[in-house]
Structure formats: structure tokens, C-alpha cells
N, CA and C of each residue as an Amber inpcrd file, in Angstrom:
protein
   327
   0.7140000  -1.0400000  -0.0550000  -0.0050000  -0.0100000   0.0280000
   0.7840000   0.6920000  -0.0880000   0.4080000   2.3130000  -0.8890000
   1.4660000   3.5390000  -1.0480000   1.6250000   3.6300000  -2.3310000
   2.3080000   4.7230000  -2.5060000   2.3540000   5.1960000  -3.9080000
   3.4090000   3.9180000  -4.7980000   2.7400000   3.8300000  -6.0450000
   3.3430000   2.7200000  -6.7210000   5.1350000   3.0190000  -7.0140000
   6.0100000   2.5210000  -6.1680000   7.2100000   2.8660000  -6.7570000
   7.6980000   1.5310000  -7.0010000   9.2490000   0.8290000  -6.6530000
   9.4590000  -0.5870000  -7.2560000   8.9500000  -1.1550000  -6.9980000
   8.6260000  -1.7010000  -5.6530000   8.4490000  -2.7060000  -4.9060000
   6.5120000  -2.7910000  -5.7800000   5.8640000  -1.8660000  -5.1800000
   4.5890000  -1.8420000  -5.9620000   4.4310000  -1.9370000  -7.5110000
   5.3460000  -1.6990000  -8.1950000   5.2360000  -2.1210000  -9.7780000
   5.7570000  -3.3820000  -9.6040000   6.4690000  -4.0400000  -8.9090000
   6.7760000  -5.1590000  -8.9160000   5.6080000  -6.2350000  -9.0970000
   4.7750000  -5.8220000  -7.7370000   3.5230000  -6.5440000  -7.5300000
   2.8030000  -6.4270000  -8.4280000   2.6410000  -5.3710000  -9.2240000
   1.9560000  -5.4370000 -10.1820000   2.0990000  -6.1480000 -11.6290000
   3.2160000  -5.9680000 -11.6810000   3.6190000  -7.0130000 -12.7510000
   4.2420000  -8.7090000 -12.9740000   3.8000000  -8.8490000 -11.5980000
   4.3290000 -10.2080000 -11.0790000   3.0130000 -11.2460000 -11.0680000
   3.1460000 -12.1370000 -11.6500000   1.9330000 -13.1390000 -11.8790000
   1.9970000 -14.2920000 -10.8070000   2.5460000 -13.6800000  -9.7430000
   3.2220000 -14.7030000  -8.6340000   1.8910000 -14.3400000  -7.6780000
   1.7140000 -13.3290000  -7.6700000   0.3430000 -12.6440000  -6.3340000
  -0.8650000 -12.9450000  -7.5260000  -1.4160000 -13.7440000  -6.5860000
  -2.9150000 -14.2070000  -6.8290000  -3.9150000 -12.7000000  -6.8980000
  -3.8480000 -12.1250000  -5.9470000  -4.6620000 -10.7270000  -5.9050000
  -3.8860000 -10.0160000  -4.9110000  -4.3440000  -8.6200000  -5.3420000
  -3.7070000  -7.5150000  -4.4790000  -4.5790000  -6.3160000  -4.8110000
  -4.0260000  -5.2430000  -4.0330000  -5.0050000  -3.9150000  -4.3240000
  -3.7060000  -2.8830000  -3.4990000  -3.4770000  -1.8640000  -4.4550000
  -2.8920000  -0.7250000  -3.9070000  -3.4740000   0.5580000  -3.8590000
  -3.3460000   0.9990000  -2.7050000  -3.8290000   2.4350000  -2.2450000
  -3.1200000   3.4630000  -2.9220000  -3.5530000   4.5600000  -3.3080000
  -2.6120000   5.4390000  -3.8250000  -3.2400000   6.6580000  -3.8850000
  -2.5470000   7.7830000  -3.4430000  -3.1950000   9.3780000  -3.2030000
  -3.0730000  10.1130000  -4.6430000  -2.1740000   9.2590000  -5.7400000
  -2.4840000  10.4600000  -6.7460000  -3.2490000   9.7770000  -7.8180000
  -4.2050000  10.5460000  -8.2800000  -5.2720000  10.4640000  -8.7260000
  -5.1390000  10.2450000 -10.1530000  -4.0720000  10.8600000 -10.9760000
  -3.6890000  10.2940000 -12.2020000  -3.1150000   8.8250000 -12.3490000
  -2.1920000   8.4740000 -11.4850000  -1.4290000   7.3490000 -11.2650000
  -2.5660000   6.2810000 -11.1070000  -4.0980000   6.4320000 -10.2050000
  -4.7550000   5.5260000  -9.9420000  -5.5670000   5.0840000 -11.3510000
  -6.1830000   6.4880000 -11.9670000  -6.5620000   6.3840000 -12.9630000
  -5.9780000   5.2540000 -14.2870000  -4.7090000   5.7530000 -14.5190000
  -3.7160000   4.9470000 -15.6390000  -3.3700000   3.6680000 -15.3430000
  -2.9990000   3.2310000 -13.7120000  -3.1580000   1.9300000 -13.5950000
  -4.4790000   1.4030000 -13.5040000  -5.5610000   1.7810000 -12.8940000
  -6.8740000   1.0360000 -13.5780000  -7.1680000   1.0280000 -14.7450000
  -6.7540000   1.6610000 -15.7100000  -7.0780000   1.7010000 -16.9810000
  -6.3790000   0.6070000 -17.6830000  -5.1730000   0.7110000 -17.1360000
  -4.5070000  -0.6050000 -17.6400000  -4.7900000  -1.8680000 -16.9360000
  -5.7900000  -1.7670000 -16.3120000  -6.7490000  -3.1210000 -15.6100000
  -5.9800000  -3.3420000 -14.3970000  -4.8130000  -2.7080000 -13.5170000
  -4.7840000  -3.2380000 -12.3410000  -5.3640000  -2.4730000 -11.3160000
  -5.2500000  -3.7010000 -10.0600000  -6.1930000  -3.1920000  -8.8860000
  -5.6830000  -2.3180000  -8.0490000  -5.8070000  -1.0170000  -8.5610000
  -5.4000000   0.0940000  -7.8060000  -6.8650000   0.8990000  -7.2290000
  -6.2560000   1.5910000  -6.1340000  -7.7970000   2.4630000  -5.9410000
  -7.1730000   3.8140000  -5.2640000  -8.0460000   5.0370000  -5.3640000
  -7.7250000   5.8400000  -4.4490000  -7.9040000   5.8210000  -2.9640000
  -7.0290000   6.0390000  -2.2500000  -6.9390000   6.0460000  -0.8740000
  -6.1000000   6.6520000  -0.1280000  -5.8670000   6.7440000   1.1440000
  -5.1220000   6.9040000   2.3590000  -4.3650000   5.8850000   2.9040000
  -3.5940000   4.8910000   2.6320000  -3.1170000   3.7700000   3.5320000
  -3.0490000   4.3090000   4.8990000  -2.9440000   5.4870000   5.3870000
  -2.6030000   5.8380000   6.3440000  -4.0470000   6.1210000   7.4050000
  -5.0390000   6.0390000   6.7830000  -6.5970000   6.0360000   7.0390000
  -6.8910000   4.7900000   7.4490000  -7.2990000   4.1270000   8.9780000
  -8.0790000   2.8060000   9.1600000  -9.1560000   2.7250000   8.1870000
  -9.9540000   3.6350000   7.7110000 -11.3540000   3.5270000   6.5960000
 -10.6990000   2.9370000   5.6100000  -9.4560000   3.3720000   4.6100000
  -9.0840000   3.1140000   3.5840000  -8.6970000   1.9000000   3.6850000
  -7.8490000   1.2910000   4.7530000  -7.2900000  -0.1350000   5.0380000
  -8.6930000  -0.8990000   5.0620000  -9.5200000  -0.8960000   5.4490000
 -10.8200000  -1.4480000   5.7600000 -11.6720000  -1.6580000   4.6050000
 -11.7540000  -0.4860000   3.6810000 -12.3140000  -0.6210000   2.2630000
 -11.5400000  -1.2900000   1.5240000 -10.3680000  -1.5830000   1.2410000
  -9.4740000  -2.2460000   0.4430000  -9.3840000  -3.3230000   0.9030000
 -10.3160000  -4.0260000   2.2600000 -10.1180000  -5.3970000   2.1680000
  -8.9210000  -5.7080000   3.1940000  -8.4280000  -4.9500000   4.2930000
  -7.2860000  -5.6050000   4.9840000  -7.9890000  -6.8220000   5.6860000
  -8.9310000  -6.8670000   6.0310000  -9.3460000  -8.3180000   7.0250000
  -9.0770000  -9.5640000   6.0880000  -9.4650000  -9.0870000   4.7520000
  -9.1030000 -10.4680000   3.9160000  -7.9580000 -10.3440000   3.4180000
  -6.9400000  -9.6700000   3.6110000  -5.8840000  -9.8610000   3.2830000
  -4.6040000 -11.2140000   4.0640000  -3.8780000 -11.6610000   3.2310000
  -2.9460000 -12.7820000   3.8580000  -1.6380000 -12.0890000   4.1670000
  -1.1360000 -10.8990000   3.5530000  -0.0080000 -10.2160000   4.2590000
  -0.2960000  -8.6600000   3.5610000   0.4510000  -7.6180000   3.9910000
   0.4740000  -6.3890000   3.3920000   1.9840000  -5.9170000   3.4270000
   2.3360000  -5.1840000   2.4580000   3.4840000  -4.3360000   1.6660000
   3.2780000  -2.8250000   2.0620000   4.1940000  -2.2930000   2.6670000
   3.7110000  -1.0750000   2.5730000   5.2390000  -0.2970000   2.2560000
   5.2100000   0.6430000   1.2430000   6.1080000   1.0880000   0.4400000
   5.9760000   2.2400000   0.4360000   6.8220000   3.1340000   1.0540000
   6.7480000   4.4190000   1.4590000   8.2390000   5.2190000   1.8540000
   8.2230000   6.0020000   0.7300000   9.9470000   7.0490000   1.0040000
   9.7600000   7.7770000   2.4020000   8.5680000   7.9300000   3.0230000
   8.5810000   8.5790000   4.2830000   8.3100000   7.5550000   5.1820000
   9.1190000   7.6150000   6.2690000   9.5910000   7.1170000   7.4150000
   8.0800000   7.1130000   8.5650000   7.6540000   8.1320000   8.9610000
   6.5750000   8.6500000   9.7610000   5.3240000   8.1660000   9.2600000
   5.2350000   8.1870000   7.7120000   3.6790000   7.5970000   6.9010000
   3.5900000   6.0530000   7.1970000   4.9660000   5.6790000   7.0740000
   5.2090000   3.9750000   6.9850000   4.6610000   3.5880000   8.3740000
   5.3520000   4.1710000   9.4860000   4.9260000   4.1010000  10.7360000
   3.2620000   4.1380000  11.1960000   3.1150000   5.2150000  10.4030000
   1.2560000   5.4600000  10.7240000   0.6710000   3.9800000  10.1560000
   0.8200000   3.8820000   9.0950000   0.4630000   2.5500000   8.4160000
   0.3740000   1.3100000   9.1580000   2.0010000   0.8480000   9.6200000
   1.9910000  -0.3400000  10.1290000   1.4130000  -0.4110000  11.7980000
   1.1430000   0.9560000  12.1780000   0.5450000   0.9430000  13.5120000
  -1.0970000   0.6800000  13.3510000  -1.5910000   1.4150000  12.0070000
  -3.0520000   1.3040000  11.8990000  -3.5330000  -0.4380000  11.5940000
  -2.3700000  -1.1030000  10.8150000  -2.5240000  -2.3200000  10.6140000
  -2.3290000  -3.3650000  11.6340000  -1.2600000  -2.7860000  12.7400000
  -1.0510000  -3.8000000  14.0930000  -2.2360000  -3.5500000  14.6660000
  -3.2750000  -2.6600000  14.9710000  -4.4460000  -2.4110000  15.5900000
  -5.4510000  -3.2190000  15.0410000  -5.8310000  -3.1080000  14.1890000
  -6.7620000  -3.9590000  13.0340000  -6.6550000  -5.1880000  12.7100000
  -5.0620000  -5.6430000  12.5420000  -4.9750000  -7.1790000  12.1780000
  -3.8220000  -7.3210000  13.0020000  -3.4520000  -7.5160000  14.3260000
  -2.0780000  -7.8430000  14.6450000  -1.0300000  -8.7660000  14.4580000
  -1.9570000  -9.8090000  13.8850000  -1.2260000 -11.1290000  13.3760000
  -0.9510000 -10.8750000  11.6790000  -1.0170000 -10.1820000  11.2740000
  -1.3130000 -10.0420000   9.7720000   0.4350000  -9.9620000   9.5890000
   0.8280000 -10.8650000   8.6420000   2.4050000 -10.2780000   8.3100000
   2.2390000  -8.9930000   7.2490000   3.5970000  -8.2020000   7.3240000
   3.4940000  -6.7700000   7.0490000   5.1910000  -7.0360000   6.8940000
   5.3100000  -6.2510000   5.4970000   6.3030000  -6.0580000   4.6480000
   6.6940000  -4.8060000   4.7060000   7.5050000  -3.9070000   5.3780000
   7.9550000  -2.5630000   5.0760000   9.2270000  -2.2420000   4.6920000
   9.1510000  -1.2470000   3.3150000  10.0940000  -0.7850000   2.7990000
   9.7910000   0.7510000   2.7120000  10.7260000   1.4370000   3.3630000
  10.9070000   2.7500000   3.7700000  12.1610000   3.3690000   3.2030000
  12.6220000   4.3620000   2.7480000  13.3970000   4.9750000   2.2530000
  14.6690000   5.2280000   3.4870000  14.4260000   5.6450000   4.7460000
  14.8520000   5.6550000   5.9410000  14.1270000   4.6610000   7.2590000
  15.5580000   4.1550000   7.8040000  14.6090000   3.4130000   9.2370000
  15.2600000   4.2370000  10.3430000  14.1260000   4.4500000  11.2430000
  14.5810000   5.0680000  12.1790000  14.4440000   4.0670000  13.5450000
  14.9420000   4.2560000  14.3250000  15.0790000   3.4820000  15.8410000
  13.4840000   3.2490000  15.8770000  12.8510000   4.1130000  15.8460000
  11.1170000   3.6050000  16.3610000  10.2860000   2.7120000  15.2950000
  11.0930000   2.7800000  13.8820000  10.6040000   1.7240000  12.9720000
  11.2430000   0.5940000  13.2340000  12.2120000   0.3190000  13.4430000
  12.9280000  -0.8500000  13.6290000  12.4580000  -1.3610000  14.8690000
  12.2900000  -0.6130000  16.1390000  11.6170000  -1.2900000  17.4240000
  10.2370000  -1.9640000  16.9350000   9.4500000  -1.1470000  15.9270000
   8.1620000  -1.7230000  15.5490000   8.1520000  -2.9650000  15.1860000
   9.1150000  -2.6370000  14.3070000   9.4240000  -4.0630000  13.2260000
  10.0170000  -5.1920000  14.4120000  10.8610000  -5.1980000  15.3280000
  11.1000000  -6.4880000  15.8120000   9.9820000  -6.8870000  16.8110000
   8.9250000  -5.6530000  17.2670000   7.8500000  -6.1620000  17.9730000
   6.9040000  -6.7960000  17.4610000   6.8690000  -6.5830000  15.9680000
   5.6050000  -7.6840000  15.4940000   6.5900000  -8.7120000  14.7520000
   7.4320000  -9.1430000  14.8510000   8.3210000 -10.3250000  14.4350000
   7.8470000 -11.2150000  15.7320000   8.1850000 -10.4600000  16.5520000
   7.9780000 -11.7040000  18.0920000   6.2810000 -11.7660000  18.3640000
   5.7850000 -11.1310000  17.5640000   3.9560000 -11.8780000  17.7790000
   3.8950000 -13.1260000  17.2300000
């Protein structure tokens, strides 16, 4: 979930994934990807309502791909609140002690 960077684009082009949903706040990217047949919707992954509307409760795993660490942390926190046992992969440009600590706690669950 997040802007379609390297990880999201890899998911889109990979036939290994059975199903996925990408949330993006850039309406032009959403429109272009949806027109190309991709499963992309306009929404803020940092908002619980968007995560739920995108089907978080049906997800087998989540990938968070943000350049902005605080934004990635907000998404990770919301996912842990809503689905505490759901596997999460986080790709952020910068890792902070807070992000590393959250990831360690998530691994122990």
C-alpha cells in the first residue's frame, strides 16, 4: 500500500501474486493503472477506513512501500491495531529507531 514505486510496480507486473490492492493518493496514477487493468484504488493507507475498504481483513499479508518513514509508521500502527497477526513487509527510504523497534515487536508476535 502506498505510492507505486519499485515494490508496488513489481507486484503489479508479477504473476506470482494471486490478488492485490494498491492504495494511492495520486489520482492520475490511479486512473492510469486502473485503465491498464491493475487493482489500484484512490485512498490514503494511513487511514483505517481506507485499509478496511481495501479489504485488510481479507489480506494474507501487506506490503508498505513509503519513502516517508513517519507515514509508513502510521500505516504499520493502524494495521497492527486492526489485524495484529497479519504479516507486514515494510520498505521505507529511511529506517529510524522507532521503525526498527516496531518491526522487532511485530516479529515476536
